VOGU-3710 file (C-alpha; in Angstrom, 3 decimals, decimal comma):
1> mhtifekifl> 0,069/0,251/-0,004  1,736/3,422/-0,784  1,304/6,532/0,823  -0,050/9,686/-0,740  3,337/11,106/-2,124  4,083/8,034/-3,127  1,235/7,492/-5,579  1,873/11,545/-6,627  5,497/10,422/-7,379  4,400/7,061/-9,102
11> linyskekyy> 1,678/8,882/-11,561  4,293/11,697/-12,075  7,214/9,730/-12,673  5,783/7,152/-14,616  3,333/9,182/-16,386  6,687/10,899/-17,898  8,312/7,020/-19,363  4,965/6,749/-20,780  3,595/3,849/-18,752  0,068/3,068/-17,247
21> ikvkfqsnme> -0,553/2,970/-13,901  -2,965/2,584/-12,025  -3,765/4,151/-8,243  -6,435/3,789/-5,676  -6,832/7,128/-4,262  -8,076/6,400/-0,442  -9,701/9,718/-0,323  -10,910/12,398/-1,667  -8,735/14,654/-0,522  -5,752/12,203/-2,211
31> kllisfffll> -7,816/12,810/-5,430  -7,600/16,712/-4,826  -3,850/16,275/-3,973  -2,680/13,473/-6,305  -5,126/15,993/-9,398  -3,176/19,212/-8,087  0,218/17,225/-8,327  -0,664/15,992/-11,719  -1,213/19,257/-13,443  1,483/20,523/-11,586
41> sltvsaqnte> 3,788/18,158/-13,505  2,071/19,327/-16,353  3,029/22,849/-15,842  6,191/21,711/-15,027  6,259/19,661/-18,974  4,580/23,190/-20,399  7,781/24,597/-19,173  9,105/22,763/-22,050  6,998/24,905/-24,376  8,621/27,260/-27,653
51> fwgmtssggv> 7,102/30,618/-28,805  7,806/30,524/-32,733  6,975/33,473/-34,745  7,964/35,631/-37,606  8,603/40,164/-38,399  7,920/41,238/-41,572  11,539/43,444/-41,762  14,441/43,505/-39,507  17,151/40,966/-39,875  20,590/40,660/-41,106
61> nnrgvifktd> 19,039/41,187/-44,771  16,377/43,434/-43,144  14,048/40,910/-45,407  12,341/39,142/-42,261  12,958/36,657/-39,263  12,130/33,388/-38,297  12,680/33,261/-34,387  12,143/31,592/-31,223  11,295/32,162/-27,425  11,177/29,902/-24,619
71> gqgsnlevqh> 7,847/29,319/-23,771  7,008/32,552/-21,168  8,189/34,878/-24,228  11,753/35,563/-23,295  15,385/34,501/-25,059  14,202/35,700/-28,418  16,999/33,335/-30,816  16,591/34,634/-34,355  16,555/30,675/-36,817  16,731/32,193/-40,051
81> nftvnanhfg> 17,030/35,665/-41,457  15,538/36,116/-44,887  17,908/36,262/-48,001  18,761/38,818/-49,960  19,740/38,345/-53,487  23,616/39,816/-54,454  21,634/42,796/-56,836  20,615/45,395/-54,372  19,319/47,622/-56,660  16,125/48,611/-54,959
91> sepgrthlvq> 12,952/47,332/-55,344  8,663/47,802/-55,600  9,124/52,138/-55,838  5,938/53,340/-53,933  3,925/56,224/-54,706  6,108/57,803/-56,636  7,236/59,347/-59,597  10,343/60,715/-60,626  11,941/64,397/-60,456  14,587/65,476/-63,223
101> andgmlygmt> 17,536/67,473/-61,575  19,569/70,599/-63,321  21,808/67,694/-64,179  19,695/66,619/-66,732  19,327/63,313/-64,811  16,079/61,424/-63,611  15,677/61,033/-60,277  13,952/58,743/-58,176  13,445/56,657/-54,514  12,367/52,776/-54,260
111> ylggisnsgv> 10,558/51,962/-51,052  12,245/48,720/-50,635  15,696/47,303/-52,256  19,063/48,109/-51,053  21,267/46,810/-48,505  18,832/46,788/-45,939  15,855/46,881/-47,671  15,129/50,120/-46,600  14,569/51,422/-50,334  17,237/53,463/-52,411
121> lfqydpgssi> 18,121/56,792/-54,050  18,723/56,619/-58,009  19,712/58,481/-60,845  18,569/57,499/-64,119  20,027/58,765/-67,223  17,002/59,221/-70,113  19,770/58,947/-72,738  22,193/56,124/-71,678  19,011/54,146/-69,942  22,325/53,750/-67,580
131> itkkvdftgq> 19,915/53,572/-64,023  22,564/54,309/-60,964  22,094/53,618/-57,396  23,336/56,979/-55,643  22,233/55,601/-51,563  21,094/53,335/-49,639  18,457/53,821/-46,842  19,260/51,855/-43,935  16,598/53,182/-40,644  18,513/55,170/-38,130
141> sngaypygsl> 20,759/57,140/-39,408  19,159/58,536/-42,906  15,716/56,907/-42,971  13,836/54,251/-44,501  11,382/52,822/-46,670  10,976/56,240/-49,331  6,923/56,307/-49,994  6,941/60,088/-51,442  9,106/62,064/-53,887  11,935/64,421/-54,094
151> llasdgllyg> 11,570/67,968/-54,614  13,693/69,966/-56,872  14,145/72,928/-55,278  15,112/76,839/-55,520  18,570/76,342/-54,518  19,442/73,292/-57,225  19,335/70,502/-54,486  16,869/67,539/-53,857  14,572/67,428/-50,772  12,937/64,352/-50,035
161> mtreggaknk> 10,984/62,553/-46,946  11,430/59,033/-45,763  8,405/57,324/-44,250  10,588/55,430/-40,991  13,843/55,942/-39,810  15,745/58,445/-37,783  16,283/58,400/-33,935  12,771/57,580/-33,150  11,555/55,893/-36,285  9,082/57,935/-37,088
171> gvlfqynptt> 10,635/59,485/-40,775  13,545/61,968/-41,706  13,835/65,028/-43,698  16,647/64,403/-45,981  18,389/66,797/-48,443  20,574/65,177/-52,234  23,230/67,542/-53,633  22,709/65,525/-57,405  26,445/67,753/-58,465  28,005/66,118/-55,222
181> gifskkiefd> 26,522/62,927/-54,888  26,208/64,397/-50,940  23,013/63,423/-48,634  22,413/64,932/-45,503  19,322/64,302/-42,748  18,080/67,402/-41,821  15,100/66,559/-39,510  14,283/63,734/-37,865  10,496/63,463/-37,192  9,111/62,828/-33,292
191> qetigsfplg> 5,448/61,981/-32,331  3,868/64,892/-31,154  5,718/68,256/-32,287  6,547/67,954/-35,935  4,227/64,877/-36,717  5,348/61,636/-38,097  5,708/59,026/-40,961  5,093/61,453/-44,003  3,827/59,748/-46,664  3,614/62,319/-49,946
201> sliqgsdgkl> 6,276/65,136/-50,678  7,209/68,146/-50,404  6,426/71,059/-52,282  7,654/74,733/-51,881  5,530/77,402/-51,822  4,919/80,846/-52,850  7,595/82,010/-49,735  10,340/79,966/-50,448  9,673/77,807/-48,150  8,479/74,031/-47,661
211> ygltvgggvn> 5,792/71,904/-47,040  4,191/68,881/-46,602  1,733/66,375/-44,803  2,659/63,819/-42,025  0,264/60,681/-41,749  0,614/60,365/-38,033  1,781/62,720/-35,210  0,399/66,022/-33,733  -2,133/66,445/-30,976  -4,104/64,189/-32,173
221> nqgvlfqydf> -2,039/61,671/-33,948  -3,807/62,305/-37,195  -1,394/64,004/-39,280  -0,472/67,553/-39,316  0,780/70,010/-41,783  4,154/71,946/-41,427  6,428/74,090/-42,870  10,275/73,632/-43,815  12,616/76,749/-44,106  16,307/75,012/-45,679
231> itnslskkid> 17,927/78,335/-45,139  17,826/77,944/-41,565  16,687/74,432/-41,517  13,618/74,999/-38,862  10,803/73,360/-39,462  7,644/73,793/-37,451  4,582/72,217/-37,227  1,404/74,702/-38,528  -1,904/72,443/-38,303  -3,019/69,684/-36,325
241> fkdqvngayp> -5,728/67,125/-38,510  -8,708/66,140/-36,180  -11,076/63,701/-37,995  -14,460/65,723/-39,122  -13,132/68,918/-38,547  -10,533/69,233/-40,997  -9,712/65,854/-42,258  -7,018/63,065/-40,646  -3,969/60,763/-42,236  -3,584/62,359/-44,704
251> qsslvlanng> -1,215/60,707/-47,297  -0,276/62,606/-50,341  0,938/66,332/-51,053  -0,458/69,646/-51,453  -0,812/71,847/-54,139  -0,150/75,561/-54,792  -3,198/77,000/-57,002  -3,579/80,247/-58,444  -5,068/82,503/-55,686  -1,600/81,608/-54,311
261> kmygmtpygg> -3,319/78,995/-51,698  -2,384/75,490/-51,056  -4,838/72,328/-51,601  -4,710/68,764/-50,173  -6,854/66,365/-49,499  -7,177/63,620/-47,130  -8,103/59,521/-47,412  -9,984/59,641/-44,237  -11,867/62,094/-41,579  -14,595/64,338/-42,430
271> ingsglifey> -18,097/63,173/-42,196  -18,655/59,290/-42,241  -14,561/59,204/-42,961  -14,713/59,568/-46,571  -12,451/62,318/-46,236  -12,568/65,516/-47,520  -10,562/68,468/-49,858  -9,111/71,199/-47,541  -7,189/74,775/-48,441  -4,437/76,150/-47,072
281> dlnsntltkk> -3,537/79,873/-46,668  0,334/80,467/-46,103  -1,018/84,160/-44,988  -2,741/83,862/-42,372  -1,620/79,924/-41,696  -5,181/78,518/-41,481  -7,069/75,717/-42,848  -10,165/75,209/-44,316  -12,021/72,117/-44,949  -13,862/72,760/-48,480
291> idfyqvmtqg> -15,515/69,842/-49,770  -16,783/66,383/-47,900  -16,591/63,360/-50,148  -19,314/61,821/-48,145  -21,784/64,823/-49,786  -20,423/64,206/-52,728  -19,846/60,898/-54,024  -21,181/59,401/-50,477  -17,727/57,368/-50,398  -13,778/58,972/-51,356
301> nplgsltlvp> -10,266/57,796/-49,323  -8,575/59,919/-51,775  -4,782/58,818/-51,879  -3,200/61,055/-54,776  -2,853/64,170/-54,855  -5,041/67,297/-56,763  -3,373/68,774/-59,955  -3,475/72,470/-61,048  -4,663/73,322/-65,083  -4,171/76,466/-66,415
311> ngdlygmvqn> -7,536/78,028/-65,914  -7,236/77,811/-62,235  -8,806/73,982/-61,751  -8,087/71,654/-59,986  -8,462/68,145/-60,883  -7,999/64,592/-58,894  -9,182/61,225/-58,887  -10,543/58,548/-56,037  -10,518/54,988/-56,028  -13,623/53,818/-53,857
321> sgignfgvif> -16,601/55,220/-55,494  -18,100/55,836/-58,935  -20,107/53,213/-60,368  -19,247/49,524/-59,312  -16,733/51,412/-56,657  -14,204/51,760/-59,109  -12,813/55,193/-58,640  -14,109/58,699/-60,941  -11,844/61,507/-61,841  -13,165/64,844/-60,765
331> kynpttntft> -12,757/68,322/-60,863  -12,745/71,734/-57,868  -13,143/74,933/-58,746  -11,519/76,738/-55,862  -12,985/80,229/-56,516  -16,235/78,988/-56,861  -15,845/75,997/-53,979  -18,079/73,443/-56,501  -16,834/69,970/-57,069  -17,775/68,050/-60,918
341> kkldltfeng> -17,535/64,280/-60,820  -16,247/64,470/-64,903  -15,991/60,699/-64,992  -16,270/57,169/-63,834  -13,803/54,531/-64,036  -14,599/50,886/-65,121  -12,824/47,812/-64,969  -11,823/47,512/-68,838  -10,587/51,435/-68,736  -8,505/50,905/-65,690
351> ydpqgsfila> -10,012/51,363/-62,598  -8,297/52,307/-58,498  -6,286/55,493/-58,868  -3,488/55,767/-56,318  -1,435/58,407/-57,806  -2,728/61,925/-59,325  -2,135/63,367/-63,033  0,568/64,834/-64,801  -0,836/68,344/-67,426  1,277/67,385/-70,315
361> ndghlyattt> 2,557/69,705/-72,767  0,412/68,779/-74,650  -2,093/70,408/-73,000  -3,502/66,504/-71,552  -3,502/65,216/-68,458  -2,275/61,551/-68,117  -2,081/59,134/-65,296  -2,146/55,292/-64,575  -4,482/53,516/-62,385  -3,333/50,531/-60,372
371> qggvnnlgvl> -5,625/48,189/-61,389  -8,133/47,244/-64,105  -7,422/46,827/-68,477  -7,105/44,419/-70,788  -4,677/41,909/-67,761  -6,462/43,755/-64,537  -3,084/44,838/-64,221  -3,148/48,982/-64,264  -3,576/51,416/-67,600  -1,701/54,542/-68,899
381> fkydftngvf> -4,372/57,041/-69,854  -4,863/60,294/-71,161  -7,718/62,898/-70,381  -8,518/65,802/-72,746  -10,101/67,798/-69,585  -11,456/70,613/-72,120  -13,954/67,614/-73,554  -14,129/65,221/-71,085  -12,982/62,254/-73,216  -11,011/59,881/-71,681
391> tkkfdftevn> -8,390/57,720/-74,143  -6,671/54,535/-72,702  -3,033/54,328/-74,042  -1,141/51,155/-72,404  -2,107/48,259/-71,084  0,585/46,835/-67,979  1,526/43,827/-68,243  3,719/41,701/-66,380  6,070/41,210/-68,358  6,103/45,058/-69,437
401> gsnplgtlmq> 5,394/46,713/-65,450  2,313/46,342/-63,745  0,379/47,649/-60,379  1,247/51,148/-60,801  0,598/53,164/-57,541  2,852/56,924/-58,541  2,463/59,407/-60,446  3,609/59,990/-63,802  6,322/62,670/-64,507  7,749/64,298/-68,014
411> skdgkiygla> 11,292/65,126/-69,037  12,496/67,981/-71,327  13,024/65,177/-73,735  8,888/65,746/-73,778  8,386/62,071/-72,880  6,940/60,522/-70,311  8,226/58,549/-67,192  7,003/56,371/-64,465  7,597/53,766/-62,048  5,477/50,595/-61,785
421> qsggsggagv> 5,275/48,601/-58,813  5,587/44,784/-59,938  6,255/43,149/-62,778  9,305/42,760/-64,933  11,609/40,411/-65,655  13,294/40,695/-61,474  8,963/40,900/-60,165  9,685/43,950/-58,368  8,764/46,934/-60,905  10,259/48,758/-64,144
431> lfeydivqnl> 10,851/51,776/-64,566  9,279/53,091/-67,924  9,227/55,523/-70,600  6,097/56,197/-72,639  6,485/58,941/-76,013  3,125/60,337/-76,234  3,938/61,413/-79,668  4,248/57,800/-81,237  1,783/56,348/-78,349  4,916/54,313/-77,887
441> yskrvnfegv> 5,636/52,509/-74,194  9,551/51,282/-73,389  10,485/49,917/-70,215  13,837/50,610/-69,305  14,922/49,097/-66,265  13,631/46,224/-64,459  14,123/46,115/-60,244  15,165/43,098/-58,752  13,358/40,576/-56,031  14,029/38,477/-53,210
451> lnganpfgsl> 14,486/34,768/-54,978  13,543/32,745/-52,066  11,017/35,071/-50,167  11,096/38,376/-48,608  8,705/39,853/-45,641  6,493/37,169/-44,251  3,448/39,197/-42,233  1,054/35,597/-41,707  1,938/33,268/-39,071  4,065/29,900/-38,657
461> tqanngkfyg> 2,097/26,259/-39,175  2,904/23,186/-38,109  2,131/20,259/-40,296  2,341/16,588/-38,707  5,684/16,136/-40,322  6,744/18,460/-37,329  7,907/21,065/-40,219  6,567/24,928/-40,134  5,281/26,200/-42,839  4,190/29,858/-43,997
471> fttsggtknl> 4,352/32,527/-46,818  5,995/35,289/-47,643  4,274/38,730/-49,292  7,149/39,637/-51,615  10,659/37,445/-53,282  10,281/34,648/-55,151  10,557/34,508/-59,488  7,913/36,800/-60,011  8,362/38,482/-56,589  4,537/37,862/-55,629
481> gvifeydpia> 5,351/35,787/-52,813  6,236/32,166/-51,562  5,423/29,518/-49,442  8,776/27,724/-47,879  8,906/24,849/-45,680  11,067/25,639/-41,843  12,872/22,180/-40,693  13,674/23,423/-36,249  15,664/20,471/-36,137  17,590/20,918/-39,250
491> slyskkvdft> 17,424/24,486/-38,891  16,811/24,416/-42,660  14,505/26,668/-44,642  13,165/25,793/-48,424  11,729/27,741/-51,176  8,961/25,125/-51,703  6,019/27,051/-54,015  6,439/30,089/-56,148  3,642/32,598/-56,462  3,077/33,491/-60,166
501> kdngarpygs> -0,019/35,370/-60,792  -1,794/32,683/-62,463  -2,066/30,649/-59,073  -1,882/33,440/-56,754  -0,525/35,962/-55,538  0,382/38,635/-52,568  -0,632/35,901/-49,508  -1,632/37,430/-46,197  -2,303/35,193/-44,109  -1,594/31,942/-42,685
511> lakandgtly> -1,977/27,985/-44,074  -5,215/26,339/-42,359  -4,431/22,274/-41,669  -7,288/20,323/-42,719  -8,295/16,898/-40,710  -6,362/15,163/-43,859  -2,879/16,637/-42,907  -3,210/19,138/-45,978  -2,374/22,792/-46,022  -5,056/24,888/-47,296
521> gvtflggann> -4,503/28,588/-48,420  -5,546/31,783/-49,917  -4,265/34,741/-51,497  -5,171/38,216/-52,021  -4,300/38,453/-55,686  -4,177/36,463/-59,229  -5,379/33,871/-60,250  -7,869/34,131/-63,495  -9,548/37,322/-62,371  -6,707/38,549/-60,103
531> lgvlfkydpv> -8,442/38,749/-57,637  -7,257/35,821/-55,689  -7,542/32,244/-54,613  -7,918/29,231/-52,672  -5,593/26,751/-52,976  -4,216/23,561/-51,520  -0,604/22,278/-50,208  0,508/18,569/-49,564  3,624/19,170/-47,361  3,787/15,095/-48,566
541> ansytkkldf> 3,740/15,033/-52,031  5,004/18,814/-52,066  1,796/19,680/-54,698  0,338/22,588/-54,845  -3,319/23,155/-56,530  -4,913/25,473/-57,386  -9,194/25,064/-56,188  -11,017/28,267/-56,185  -10,616/31,868/-58,455  -12,248/34,334/-56,829
551> agtenganpe> -14,657/36,448/-58,847  -15,869/39,121/-57,724  -19,891/40,027/-57,013  -20,010/35,959/-57,703  -17,495/34,748/-54,623  -16,416/37,156/-53,243  -13,007/39,088/-54,280  -9,130/39,607/-52,181  -9,255/36,975/-49,129  -6,734/38,579/-46,797
561> gsliaasdgn> -6,841/36,066/-44,073  -6,868/32,790/-43,450  -8,948/30,146/-44,294  -10,433/28,152/-40,262  -10,743/24,311/-40,185  -14,041/24,296/-38,224  -15,567/21,177/-36,215  -18,002/20,556/-39,037  -14,967/19,423/-41,441  -15,547/22,267/-43,660
571> lygvttsggi> -13,155/25,534/-44,015  -14,378/29,218/-43,523  -12,798/32,059/-44,640  -13,843/35,704/-45,119  -12,673/38,326/-48,609  -12,495/41,538/-48,056  -14,863/43,289/-51,163  -17,126/41,273/-53,807  -20,563/39,893/-53,139  -23,457/41,550/-54,385
581> nsagvlfqyn> -22,758/44,606/-52,336  -18,759/44,850/-53,541  -18,284/44,435/-49,130  -17,021/40,966/-49,198  -18,706/37,780/-48,271  -18,302/35,351/-45,530  -18,249/31,842/-47,724  -17,618/27,729/-46,808  -15,641/25,253/-48,872  -15,376/21,428/-48,459
591> pttnqynkky> -12,267/20,149/-49,102  -13,316/16,899/-49,460  -15,797/17,764/-52,582  -14,495/21,011/-53,502  -17,226/22,268/-53,093  -17,761/26,340/-52,424  -20,847/28,099/-50,969  -21,254/31,809/-50,426  -22,978/32,030/-47,137  -23,018/35,388/-46,601
601> dfttslgysa> -22,430/39,157/-48,232  -21,157/41,716/-46,349  -23,169/45,142/-46,681  -21,259/48,907/-45,546  -24,293/49,182/-42,516  -23,549/46,383/-40,412  -20,161/45,844/-41,274  -17,447/45,601/-44,550  -13,951/44,652/-45,438  -13,088/41,459/-43,111
611> rqsllqtrdg> -9,651/41,323/-43,486  -9,305/38,523/-40,772  -9,668/35,133/-40,069  -12,646/33,731/-38,123  -13,136/32,202/-35,182  -15,183/29,297/-34,402  -16,244/29,362/-30,380  -16,484/26,110/-28,270  -20,284/26,679/-28,993  -20,013/25,774/-32,475
621> nlfgltdfgg> -20,685/29,821/-33,866  -18,295/31,715/-36,209  -16,844/35,048/-34,745  -15,035/37,755/-36,708  -14,530/41,512/-37,361  -14,800/44,095/-39,921  -12,710/47,263/-40,407  -15,397/49,725/-41,351  -19,266/50,081/-40,912  -21,641/49,291/-38,088
631> tnsngtlfqy> -23,177/52,007/-35,614  -19,740/54,432/-35,960  -18,346/53,494/-39,351  -15,242/51,887/-37,363  -15,822/48,491/-38,375  -17,841/45,409/-36,233  -17,486/42,942/-33,826  -20,225/40,111/-35,513  -21,332/36,267/-35,276  -22,403/34,008/-37,604
641> dlsanvfsvr> -24,861/30,687/-36,836  -23,997/28,361/-39,071  -26,536/26,260/-37,822  -29,213/28,583/-38,620  -26,997/30,868/-41,308  -28,168/33,822/-39,112  -25,482/36,811/-39,061  -25,657/39,371/-36,430  -23,899/42,229/-35,339  -22,871/42,046/-31,651
651> fsfdnstsgy> -20,616/45,548/-30,897  -19,381/48,139/-32,678  -16,451/49,530/-32,855  -15,755/53,608/-32,294  -12,257/55,420/-32,454  -10,825/56,794/-28,809  -13,052/54,083/-26,698  -12,969/51,154/-28,838  -10,274/51,404/-30,769  -10,752/50,637/-34,744
661> ftsgsliqgn> -8,929/49,251/-37,947  -8,713/45,243/-36,946  -5,818/43,544/-35,648  -5,556/39,939/-36,469  -8,373/37,509/-35,204  -10,132/36,828/-31,892  -9,172/34,470/-30,063  -11,595/32,543/-26,880  -9,902/31,926/-24,083  -9,278/30,007/-20,984
671> ddklygmmsr> -12,670/31,633/-19,791  -14,615/31,208/-22,817  -14,527/35,182/-23,430  -12,688/36,398/-26,487  -9,854/38,501/-26,923  -8,618/40,297/-30,043  -6,761/43,590/-30,505  -7,613/46,629/-32,610  -4,514/48,344/-34,302  -5,554/52,016/-34,464
681> gganqngvlf> -7,990/54,404/-31,378  -7,539/53,865/-28,014  -7,207/56,739/-26,194  -3,715/56,738/-27,404  -4,529/56,086/-30,863  -1,786/53,244/-30,821  -4,531/50,570/-30,756  -6,237/48,156/-27,409  -6,669/45,100/-26,687  -9,788/43,995/-25,703
691> qynptsnlyv> -12,643/41,340/-23,946  -15,787/40,638/-25,255  -18,041/38,413/-23,748  -20,273/36,414/-26,171  -22,942/35,822/-23,215  -23,730/38,969/-21,649  -22,494/40,770/-24,855  -20,186/42,879/-22,750  -17,139/44,473/-24,463  -14,370/45,399/-22,229
701> kkidfsyvdg> -11,120/47,328/-23,544  -7,923/45,631/-20,969  -5,278/47,883/-22,738  -4,701/51,372/-24,244  -0,831/50,945/-26,273  1,424/53,453/-25,090  3,872/53,784/-27,954  6,447/52,785/-25,538  5,206/49,360/-24,315  4,137/49,323/-28,135
711> ayplgslmqa> 1,984/50,146/-30,728  -0,076/49,143/-33,784  -0,382/45,636/-33,034  -1,093/43,784/-36,405  -1,179/39,764/-35,740  -3,427/38,368/-33,048  -3,172/36,874/-29,787  -2,512/33,568/-28,394  -3,501/31,821/-25,366  -0,552/29,990/-23,913
721> sdgklygmts> -0,655/27,235/-21,827  0,621/29,073/-18,752  -2,950/30,568/-19,399  -1,507/34,429/-20,045  -2,017/35,490/-23,867  1,190/36,675/-25,780  1,246/39,242/-29,153  3,705/41,530/-30,670  2,924/44,864/-32,087  4,312/46,190/-35,409
731> eggsdglgil> 5,704/49,659/-33,923  6,476/50,867/-30,777  9,027/49,529/-27,934  12,083/51,554/-27,055  13,434/51,258/-31,128  9,826/52,051/-32,487  10,569/48,247/-34,164  7,537/46,507/-32,105  7,427/44,586/-29,234  6,931/41,329/-27,807
741> fqfdpvtnly> 4,387/41,394/-24,697  2,495/39,618/-21,952  -1,207/40,056/-20,737  -2,214/37,934/-17,900  -6,772/37,931/-18,276  -6,794/36,880/-14,924  -5,064/39,916/-12,992  -5,088/42,578/-16,111  -1,214/42,655/-15,771  0,803/43,532/-19,105
751> akkidfsrsn> 4,156/43,175/-19,866  6,657/44,166/-22,631  9,297/40,689/-23,130  10,980/42,117/-26,131  11,669/44,870/-28,133  12,728/44,408/-31,246  16,161/46,385/-32,927  15,975/45,506/-35,771  18,826/42,484/-35,699  16,181/40,445/-33,838
761> gayprstlie> 13,820/40,884/-36,566  11,373/44,133/-37,063  7,646/45,496/-37,581  5,826/42,266/-37,064  2,825/41,627/-38,211  1,784/38,015/-37,307  0,922/35,642/-34,209  2,844/33,428/-32,226  2,449/29,996/-32,068  3,426/27,875/-29,074
771> isnvntsige> 5,100/24,079/-29,515  6,558/21,644/-27,338  9,882/21,910/-27,350  12,285/20,938/-30,737  14,873/19,467/-29,225  12,352/16,317/-28,998  10,903/14,114/-31,887  7,814/16,222/-33,145  4,599/13,952/-33,385  5,916/11,112/-31,257
781> glsttselti> 3,532/11,851/-28,777  2,975/13,367/-25,358  0,963/10,350/-24,618  1,451/9,319/-20,880  0,600/5,998/-21,766  2,256/2,835/-23,621  -0,541/1,662/-24,640  -2,383/4,103/-26,657  -1,306/6,640/-28,997  -2,480/9,519/-31,285
791> tpnpvesvfe> -1,844/10,967/-34,314  -1,143/13,772/-35,341  0,627/15,713/-31,991  1,028/18,511/-31,571  -2,624/18,682/-33,608  -4,773/21,610/-35,397  -8,185/19,949/-34,968  -8,578/16,253/-34,938  -6,826/12,643/-33,736  -6,798/9,206/-33,781
801> iiglqddvrg> -6,316/7,369/-30,709  -4,692/4,356/-31,955  -5,170/0,681/-29,816  -7,728/1,674/-28,165  -9,803/-1,112/-28,984  -12,956/-0,918/-25,787  -15,724/1,091/-26,285  -15,493/3,911/-24,214  -17,624/4,403/-21,418  -16,520/8,099/-20,109
811> yeffdltgrv> -13,875/10,974/-21,122  -12,866/14,214/-20,055  -10,951/16,691/-21,815  -8,723/19,308/-18,827  -6,663/22,338/-19,416  -3,549/23,144/-17,418  -5,568/24,823/-14,623  -8,046/21,651/-14,269  -10,821/22,490/-15,506  -13,227/20,168/-18,045
821> vkgllekkad> -13,398/21,965/-21,489  -15,463/20,540/-23,983  -14,222/18,016/-26,891  -15,495/15,354/-28,570  -14,509/11,422/-28,922  -16,040/9,733/-31,378  -15,712/6,251/-33,100  -16,323/6,218/-36,399  -15,317/2,688/-38,734  -13,755/1,320/-35,134
831> ihiaqvqqfq> -11,509/4,401/-35,295  -11,897/6,706/-31,730  -11,765/10,161/-32,929  -10,841/13,409/-30,917  -12,260/16,374/-31,788  -10,497/19,401/-30,834  -10,983/22,371/-32,946  -12,462/24,612/-30,918  -9,826/24,282/-28,158  -6,718/27,222/-27,620
841> qgiyllriea> -2,884/26,631/-28,331  -1,513/24,898/-25,431  -1,467/21,614/-23,862  -4,212/19,150/-22,689  -5,337/15,815/-20,927  -7,196/13,188/-22,195  -9,221/11,201/-19,635  -10,460/7,807/-21,106  -12,217/5,182/-19,317  -12,676/2,119/-20,979
851> ggkvyqikfl> -12,360/-1,732/-20,831  -12,169/-1,755/-17,143  -9,297/1,247/-17,295  -8,361/4,347/-16,812  -6,076/6,501/-19,816  -4,441/9,783/-19,641  -3,232/11,330/-22,559  -1,635/14,514/-23,044  -1,821/16,642/-25,942  -0,941/19,367/-27,361
861> kn> -3,016/21,665/-29,825  -1,104/24,120/-32,517
//
């Protein structure tokens, strides 16, 4: 007869060795003590877990990293640095245009590429077609990620800005001398004093000073208008933007009109958050809202700038508006303050314009669209503003460049030059020339991507073979992203699939594991309609199969999140657009029958643009988030009842109180409440962490992110085996590059665990996963009895119990706190199958009574 401590010793140690032992308990107190010590042993075992994640930038090559930490989110170790090609020339020019300096050369910048993948400043000789890299942007020292264009000022020097970089990582203003090749960082942006994160370009005012806009910073953290005096090297904030009052988050540039005043646009703010046109008077330092897009066309969100024509009118484009929501061309008369819609863009003639017009020397306006046209890769067009005639001049192609985001320019030789964001032989964009006299398009320069993949956004997924699989959003042979495999035992990275547009492009989510162990995913673009695809990847056979082309109205378009495997064996997902309302859809996909079913069309009133993945809660319902719509137009938290096929809004987000703009997906905690994050809003405008009780319909904001302790989360939370929530923010922290944090839902204590520092990664946009320590054999089970084995282990949704011959008399699932959790154990064709789709990530115990024995099996849920 054993004492209670001998029984504890036997149970713990024999279970570790995977032997079966039956212990007779003498009292309920012994049972309680045994349970406590057994769970304690499980907790100790949980210390043998690791967190794995990715960052979209940083590392040796600034292309992102795969990393791991211990089971408490500490002691980060980089496991893989995404590689760089020998040619660090630059890639993916942003919403930018070229500028011709006094030496006759064209100068421009790329958003990515260079030795740090933070962009480059280059020179292009239009006579010889020779391109020369002049400056590598490297981050803190001279800026990073230039998104706007250079300005040739009256002193003959070039001035520009980078979106990030500098000591506070909020962008820099710089000067470049094309004669001497000397680069000088002049101003570092901060958060409140002078604004942060400039995305547009500078202009020179009638007073000789330079003026610009930032998308962030200022008193309201919604951007500022500033003035820079290059003679005294002084910058002063002139205007703070604020929501409906005068706009929010300007991303473009100002234009100087004939009346001496400046005009600009904001993509957000104004009535219903649709953006506006504003006027700035240099003399009185006053900014006045002139036009609300919501009042003239319901929707707006312009990303480009206004363009002045000789009669004093201003012309511009808005991408999310007009018939079919393809965008419009409009005219604004600053004298009469009148807005006139001139033309609705169409799919065939090009849509989604994100740049601005230029007035060419033939008296016509020229511009590009990002999408649409014959190949749905954008077009170059001419617009005769005198008679309102639109003429498509060129359809972009993969070979000759595609998806231009920026603005054209005309050089002294009369030819038009521009930059395409993607396409070309390197897949990372092109520099092109267009002769308006001969109507001739010529590709001049191919920018190059990263062949093995770069800049991962989603999370890792562990397959049944114990290896990790994931996406990159760029890189590969077409620079459209790749599927990769990472072996944590061998520390080996392998590219498995190149996205090529035909088979999909630009995946932003993660892979989902189906019941048969194959992986499924979606891409944002690519496929027959360039609206994304749904695909299957078999890691055993290394085979990729496109299963579905998204087509728009019929079945949705542009899915950005991930699929989830639900308890009914089907996969569920959402799209950001498409459907009958062009607001996205919620859909079901049966991997066995290859059957697609659209379940719900999102609406602008109840929430639209669902970018994140769904969550199936333990009661079988689906929950999700939208970015826009709802009572406050800032998105909704919704429920979809699978059994009744009923959609309902459970909560509408606002701005400062509850946050807005979704960050990752919801998770269900051990307390059955839902947890999530919003990437913007909150008291500090840096995002929030919240709790939602689906039973009481109660929303509680738990954390307002502050920049020092993390800002702008873009991934999801993970509940680890210790019961705490772990997540990452894309920015903030000591270096402004993001952090890894811990939140205890019981005590409401928040702790920053790791500051990303570029060397260990930067700007994480994914979700952590917890796995058993990889120095043990993954998948050989964590079973606590030698009589039974389970497969797979770790498990995604369903596992088989091998060796269980008798009928089950009873069973229970326990989490690490000893709480019983709901799971299903059933027998199908003489095989016992456990369904644990609804479990959160972590370690669990399955207790089975069968054949007069009691079995206990530990398993890890991914």
